[in-house]
C-alpha positions in Angstrom: 82.7 88.7 189.3 82.4 87.9 185.8 82.1 90.5 183.2 78.7 91.0 181.5 79.8 89.6 178.2 81.1 86.4 179.9 77.7 85.9 181.7 75.7 86.4 178.4 78.2 83.8 176.8 77.7 81.3 179.5 74.1 81.8 179.4 73.7 81.2 175.7 75.8 78.1 176.0 73.7 76.7 178.7 70.4 77.6 177.2 68.5 74.6 176.3 66.5 76.6 173.7 69.6 77.4 171.7 70.2 74.7 169.1 73.7 72.7 169.1 74.9 74.1 165.6 74.5 77.7 167.2 76.5 76.6 170.2 79.1 74.8 168.1 80.0 78.0 166.3 81.1 79.5 169.5 83.2 76.7 171.0 86.7 77.5 169.6 86.6 81.4 169.4 89.0 83.4 171.5 88.3 85.9 174.2 88.0 89.0 171.9 85.5 87.3 169.6 83.5 86.2 172.7 83.5 89.9 173.9 82.6 91.2 170.5 79.5 88.7 170.1 78.2 89.1 173.7 79.3 92.5 175.1 75.7 93.8 174.4 72.3 93.1 172.9 72.1 93.9 169.1 70.7 97.3 169.2 67.2 98.0 168.1 66.9 101.7 166.7 65.2 103.6 163.9 66.9 101.3 161.5 65.5 98.2 163.2 68.3 95.5 163.7 71.5 95.4 161.5 74.5 93.4 162.1 76.9 90.4 161.3 75.1 87.1 161.0 76.1 84.4 163.6 75.7 83.1 167.0 75.6 85.6 169.9 73.6 88.5 171.5 75.3 91.1 169.2 74.7 89.1 166.1 71.8 88.6 163.8 70.2 85.2 164.1 66.8 83.5 164.4 66.9 84.2 168.1 67.6 87.9 167.9 65.2 88.2 165.1 62.6 86.2 167.1 63.1 88.6 170.1 62.5 91.5 168.1 59.5 90.1 166.3 58.0 89.0 169.8 58.5 92.7 171.0 57.0 94.1 167.9 54.1 91.8 168.3 53.5 92.9 171.9 53.7 96.6 170.8 51.1 96.1 168.0 48.8 94.2 170.4 48.9 96.9 172.8 48.4 99.7 170.4 45.6 98.0 168.0 44.2 95.2 170.4 42.7 92.9 167.6 42.6 92.4 163.9 46.2 93.1 163.3 48.1 92.4 160.2 51.7 92.7 159.3 53.4 92.4 155.7 56.7 90.9 155.4 59.4 90.9 152.6 63.0 89.7 152.2 66.0 90.2 149.8 68.6 87.8 148.5 70.8 87.8 151.2 71.9 84.7 153.0 69.2 83.6 155.6 66.8 86.3 154.6 64.0 84.0 153.7 64.5 81.9 156.9 64.4 85.1 158.9 61.3 86.2 157.3 59.4 82.8 157.8 60.6 82.8 161.6 59.0 86.4 161.9 55.8 85.2 160.1 55.4 82.1 162.4 56.0 84.3 165.5 53.4 87.0 164.4 50.8 84.2 163.7 51.6 82.5 167.1 50.6 85.9 168.6 47.4 86.0 166.8 48.7 88.6 164.2 47.9 88.1 160.4 51.2 87.7 158.4 51.3 88.6 154.7 54.7 87.2 153.4 55.9 87.7 149.8 56.1 84.5 147.9 59.7 85.2 146.7 62.2 87.9 147.3 61.1 91.3 146.8 62.3 94.9 146.8 62.0 96.8 150.1 59.8 99.7 148.5 57.1 97.3 147.5 56.9 96.2 151.0 56.1 99.9 151.8 53.5 99.6 149.0 52.0 96.4 150.4 51.7 97.7 154.0 49.6 100.7 152.5 47.5 98.6 149.9 46.8 95.8 152.3 46.0 98.3 155.2 48.4 96.4 157.3 49.3 97.8 160.9 53.0 97.3 160.2 55.7 95.7 158.0 59.1 94.0 158.4 61.8 93.6 155.7 64.8 91.3 156.0 67.7 93.1 154.5 71.0 94.7 155.1 70.9 96.9 152.1 74.2 97.6 150.7 76.3 96.1 153.4 79.0 93.3 153.0 77.7 89.7 152.5 78.3 89.0 156.4 75.5 91.3 157.3 71.8 91.2 157.3 69.1 93.2 158.9 65.6 93.5 160.1 63.6 96.8 159.2 60.3 97.7 160.7 57.6 99.9 159.2 54.5 101.6 160.6 50.9 101.5 159.4 51.6 104.2 156.7 54.5 102.1 155.1 57.2 104.4 156.7 60.2 103.0 158.3 59.7 103.5 162.1 61.1 106.8 163.5 62.3 107.5 167.0 59.3 107.4 169.0 57.8 104.2 167.8 61.2 102.6 167.8 61.7 103.5 171.3 58.2 101.9 172.2 59.1 98.6 170.4 62.5 98.5 172.0 60.8 98.8 175.5 58.7 95.6 174.7 62.1 93.8 173.3 63.8 94.8 176.5 61.3 93.1 178.8 61.8 89.7 177.0 64.4 87.9 179.2 64.3 84.4 177.8 64.1 83.0 174.3 61.6 80.4 175.5 59.1 83.0 176.1 59.1 83.8 172.2 55.9 82.2 170.7 56.3 80.2 167.5 60.1 80.5 167.3 60.7 76.7 166.8 57.7 75.8 164.4 58.6 75.0 160.9 55.0 76.0 160.2 52.8 78.3 161.9 50.7 77.1 164.7 47.7 79.1 163.1 48.1 78.4 159.3 45.3 80.6 158.4 47.2 83.5 159.7 50.0 83.3 157.4 49.2 84.4 153.8 51.4 84.6 150.6 51.5 87.5 148.5 51.6 86.7 144.8 52.7 88.0 141.6 49.4 90.0 140.6 50.3 92.2 143.6 53.7 93.1 142.0 51.9 93.9 138.6 49.4 96.3 140.4 52.5 98.2 141.9 54.3 98.4 138.4 51.2 99.8 136.9 51.2 102.5 139.6 55.0 103.2 138.7 54.2 103.7 135.0 51.3 106.0 136.0 53.6 108.6 137.5 55.9 109.1 134.5 55.6 112.7 133.0 56.3 112.3 129.3 54.6 109.0 128.5 54.3 110.4 124.9 58.0 110.4 124.1 58.6 107.2 125.8 56.0 105.5 123.7 57.3 107.1 120.6 61.0 106.9 121.1 61.7 104.4 123.9 63.7 102.1 121.7 66.2 104.8 121.3 67.4 104.6 124.8 70.1 102.1 125.3 70.4 100.9 128.8 72.8 98.5 130.7 71.4 97.4 134.1 72.8 95.3 137.0 70.7 94.2 140.0 74.0 93.3 141.8 72.6 89.8 142.7 69.7 91.2 144.5 65.9 91.8 144.2 65.6 94.3 141.3 65.9 91.9 138.5 62.3 90.9 137.9 60.4 94.1 138.5 62.9 96.3 136.6 63.2 94.1 133.6 59.5 94.0 133.6 59.1 97.7 133.6 61.9 98.2 131.0 60.1 95.9 128.6 56.8 97.6 129.1 58.3 101.0 128.4 59.9 99.5 125.2 63.6 100.6 126.1 66.5 98.8 124.5 68.4 97.1 127.5 70.9 94.6 128.4 71.2 93.0 131.9 74.7 92.2 133.2 74.5 88.3 133.3 77.2 87.7 135.8 75.4 89.9 138.2 71.8 88.9 137.4 71.3 86.0 139.6 70.2 86.6 143.3 73.1 85.6 145.4 73.7 86.5 149.0 77.5 86.0 148.6 77.6 88.8 145.9 80.5 87.0 144.2 81.4 89.8 141.7 81.7 92.8 144.0 83.4 93.3 147.4 80.3 95.4 148.5 77.0 95.5 146.7 76.7 99.2 146.9 75.9 101.3 143.9 77.7 104.3 145.3 81.0 102.4 144.5 82.3 102.9 140.9 83.8 99.3 141.1 80.4 97.7 141.1 80.0 99.1 137.4 83.1 97.3 136.1 81.1 94.4 134.2 78.5 96.9 133.2 81.0 99.3 131.7 82.4 96.5 129.6 78.9 95.7 128.0 78.0 99.4 127.8 81.1 100.0 125.7 80.3 97.1 123.2 76.7 98.3 122.9 77.4 102.1 122.9 74.8 102.4 125.8 73.6 105.7 126.9 73.3 104.8 130.6 74.5 102.2 133.1 72.1 101.6 136.1 72.8 99.7 139.4 70.4 98.7 142.2 71.4 97.4 145.6 70.3 94.0 147.1 66.9 95.4 148.3 66.4 97.6 145.4 65.7 100.8 147.2 68.8 102.8 146.0 70.2 103.2 142.5 73.5 104.2 141.0 73.8 105.9 137.6 76.6 106.0 135.1 76.5 108.1 131.9 78.7 109.4 129.4 81.0 112.5 130.2 82.3 115.1 127.8 85.0 112.8 126.6 82.6 109.9 125.8 83.8 107.8 128.9 81.4 106.5 131.4 81.5 108.4 134.7 79.4 107.9 137.7 77.0 110.5 138.8 76.9 111.1 142.6 73.6 110.8 144.6 73.5 114.6 145.0 73.9 115.2 141.2 71.2 112.8 140.3 69.0 114.6 142.9 69.8 117.9 141.1 69.0 116.5 137.7 65.6 114.8 138.8 64.6 118.1 140.7 65.2 120.2 137.7 63.7 117.8 135.2 60.7 117.2 137.2 60.1 121.0 137.9 60.8 122.1 134.1 58.7 119.4 132.7 55.7 120.1 134.9 56.0 123.9 134.3 56.3 123.2 130.5 52.9 121.1 130.8 51.4 123.8 133.1 51.0 121.1 135.8 53.4 122.5 138.5 51.1 123.4 141.5 51.7 126.2 143.8 51.8 124.0 146.9 54.5 121.7 145.4 57.4 120.5 147.7 60.8 118.5 147.3 62.0 116.9 150.4 65.7 116.3 151.1 68.0 115.5 154.1 70.3 118.0 155.7 73.3 116.3 154.4 72.2 116.4 150.8 72.8 119.1 148.3 71.4 122.7 148.7 71.7 123.2 144.9 67.9 122.5 144.5 67.1 125.6 146.6 68.8 127.8 143.9 65.8 126.7 141.5 63.2 128.5 143.6 63.4 131.8 141.7 62.3 129.9 138.4 59.8 127.5 139.8 57.1 127.7 142.4 57.9 125.0 145.0 59.5 124.8 148.5 62.3 122.5 149.8 61.8 120.8 153.2 64.5 119.3 155.0 64.8 116.2 157.5 67.5 114.4 159.3 69.6 111.8 157.5 67.5 108.7 156.8 64.8 108.3 154.2 62.3 107.3 157.1 62.2 111.0 157.8 61.4 111.8 154.3 58.6 109.2 154.4 57.3 110.7 157.7 57.3 114.2 156.4 55.4 113.2 153.1 52.8 111.8 155.3 52.6 114.9 157.7 52.3 117.0 154.5 49.3 115.5 152.7 48.1 118.9 151.8 51.1 119.6 149.8 51.9 118.5 146.3 54.9 116.0 146.8 57.1 116.0 143.7 60.4 114.3 144.9 62.3 113.0 147.9 66.0 112.5 147.9 69.1 111.8 149.9 72.8 111.9 148.9 73.0 108.2 149.4 71.4 107.4 146.1 67.8 107.1 147.5 64.9 108.8 145.4 61.1 108.7 145.6 58.2 110.1 143.5 54.5 109.3 143.7 52.0 108.9 146.5 51.9 105.2 146.9 55.2 104.3 148.4 56.7 105.9 151.6 60.5 104.7 151.2 63.1 105.3 148.6 62.4 103.2 145.6 65.0 102.3 142.8 62.2 101.0 140.5 60.5 104.4 140.6 63.8 106.1 140.4 65.0 104.0 137.4 61.8 104.7 135.5 62.0 108.5 135.9 65.8 108.5 135.3 65.3 106.6 132.1 62.6 109.1 130.9 64.9 111.9 131.9 67.9 110.5 129.9 65.8 109.9 126.8 64.3 113.3 126.8 67.8 114.9 127.0 69.2 112.4 124.5 66.5 113.7 122.1 67.8 117.3 122.6 71.4 116.0 122.0 72.6 116.2 125.6 74.0 113.6 128.0 73.2 113.8 131.8 76.6 115.1 132.4 76.2 117.9 129.8 72.7 118.7 131.2 74.2 118.9 134.7 76.9 121.4 133.4 74.2 123.3 131.8 72.5 123.6 135.2 75.6 124.7 137.1 76.4 127.3 134.5 73.0 128.8 134.9 72.7 128.6 138.7 76.1 128.3 140.2 78.3 125.5 141.1 77.9 123.0 144.1 80.2 120.1 144.7 79.8 117.6 147.6 81.7 114.7 149.0 81.3 111.9 151.7 84.2 110.8 153.8 83.8 107.7 155.8 86.2 106.4 158.5 85.6 102.9 159.9 86.4 102.2 163.5 85.3 98.6 164.7 84.3 97.0 168.0 84.1 98.6 171.4 87.2 100.9 171.2 86.1 101.9 167.8 82.9 103.4 169.2 84.8 105.2 171.9 87.2 106.6 169.1 84.1 107.9 167.2 82.6 109.6 169.9 86.0 111.2 170.8 86.4 112.4 167.2 83.0 114.2 167.3 84.0 116.0 170.6 87.3 117.0 169.3 85.8 118.2 165.9 83.6 120.6 167.7 86.3 122.0 169.7 89.0 122.4 167.0 87.1 122.9 163.6 86.4 126.7 164.2 89.9 127.5 164.8 91.5 125.4 161.9 88.9 126.9 159.2 90.0 130.4 160.5 93.6 129.4 159.5 92.5 128.6 156.1 90.9 131.9 155.7 87.3 130.6 156.1 84.7 131.4 158.7 82.0 129.3 160.5 78.8 131.4 160.5 76.4 129.0 162.0 76.5 125.7 164.1 73.4 123.5 163.9 73.8 121.2 167.0 71.2 118.5 166.6 72.1 116.8 169.6 71.1 119.6 172.0 68.5 120.9 169.4 70.0 124.4 169.0 71.3 126.5 166.1 73.9 128.9 167.2 74.8 132.0 165.1 78.3 132.5 166.0 78.9 136.3 165.2 75.9 137.4 167.4 76.3 134.6 170.0 72.6 133.9 169.4 70.7 130.5 169.8 67.6 129.5 168.0 65.6 126.2 168.3 65.9 123.6 165.7 62.7 121.9 164.9 64.0 118.4 163.9 64.4 115.4 166.3 67.6 115.3 168.3 70.4 113.3 166.9 74.2 113.1 167.3 74.7 115.5 164.4 76.8 118.6 163.9 76.4 120.8 160.9 78.9 123.7 160.4 77.6 126.3 157.9 80.4 128.8 156.6 79.9 132.4 155.5 79.8 131.4 151.8 77.1 128.8 152.2 79.4 125.8 152.1 79.0 123.4 155.0 80.3 120.2 156.9 78.3 117.6 158.7 79.8 115.1 160.9 77.7 112.2 162.3 78.1 108.6 163.4 76.6 106.0 161.0 73.4 104.6 162.3 74.1 101.1 160.6 77.9 100.6 160.5 81.0 101.2 162.8 81.8 104.4 160.9 82.0 108.1 161.5 80.8 110.2 158.4 81.7 113.5 157.2 79.4 115.3 154.5 81.1 118.2 152.7 79.4 120.7 150.5 81.2 123.5 148.6 79.6 126.4 146.7 81.6 128.7 144.0 81.6 130.5 140.9 83.4 127.4 139.1 83.8 123.8 139.4 87.5 124.3 140.4 86.7 126.7 143.1 84.5 124.1 144.6 87.0 121.4 144.3 89.6 123.4 146.0 87.2 124.2 149.0 86.4 120.4 149.2 90.1 119.7 149.3 90.8 122.0 152.0 87.8 120.5 154.1 89.3 117.2 153.6 92.7 118.1 154.9 91.2 119.9 157.8 89.0 116.7 158.7 92.0 114.4 158.5 94.2 116.7 160.5 91.6 116.6 163.4 91.2 112.7 163.1 95.0 112.2 163.2 
């Protein structure tokens, strides 16, 4: 009896619908590669699809994109019956435009109106488009910050929120019943069968979005008067950020220089190993320009321009990266203090963050009237919570992985909005003689220190997946005892897989009110914590470390201890 992967491989190779080029790619590959490409269907989850591009059922290609779109179409038709519309955007990755056109044709062939952006567009503008055009859903072709071999397919609901668990499950059910590619309508048309159902979104729409971004800035007066004082270096990392961000920096009268070698959209990302603004190495070219121009700040956006990395001068005058948590702390404090100063901080204000992001913002509660709401990892949950709390005054959403949002017109992390408020904040503190690093130190000295760190370990393939699951099991069993050996104590275990919060000392369990997920959070007696979870988009296991202390050194020492414990368990 043949293995499942061999059956899928043979079926693919004999299928008359699959083009010859796609088959040719598979002829000379070895058995391990065949298994990797065909051991499963590319999984559709709350992140939609994401994977390496190429031929095979476990790869992203026009057939897997087509199958997902047909399933999404069937879901929409069952839910909304008629007059259905979907907005589509795509980034600078290889094949992104082709996959977007493929999706538009399939939607149109199912009688669904498809609004497709005329050119590559940031992901958050897709969220805006769904809301503005009153669409029933949205699709973005992007793999965010993944390596060049990857692409992805993200799906949004009628509120412009990336679909969360229940909707993703319903869409997956529709995808799962599609057995043959020949049942996918419109897959092979270069133009839609129903031309009137595909409509381009033009530049005037982007201008409408940018005007709304400028409308949410807090200190427009100082920007107007002193904007030229702020000296910025910006890199789009070969992605979609260039046009909207240059436009808004010009409108706000900032002095700026774009990193020319990284300005042009390019799916091969020739100047960086990963187009990820979390990584200090992507700033290398920007630092060279910043030193020449004595810039105040260096900013980098990822390929689909939903995340932003920030570098600013430290106490020695060198450019040093700010972590996603540190930017979240700075923005939270700046927004709260600015609104309070202007007597505009409403009593029902909220900041929303993920459970793996810094707790530092909770320390501001004594000085400002606001609440902190928490969600699982993933900005989709922040967007969903904003939508559920429309009676609250939403100030900021942030996650440690460099995603931020302000305003009421987008429901996803937005690097254009983030850049605009980060620049305003940097200018304000510059006028007071402070860099962002100096201001951050002032905040820590006032409220106490927090330090965070993310550790990622990659385990590829089928065996890698098994290894990740094994590590999570072992971590749960061993962590309590190893921290005790290091004179620390676990006070609470939040097990999101079974939905329980266990208070260790009293052997008492409480219900967690967040969706179930493969996440464990160990909270120590001093408020420090460690979270372990498998990545939803990459073959990685992630450990989020957070330490509290009276000094930076105390926090760093705790983080180092945590890191040793984790590596001991993994090894």
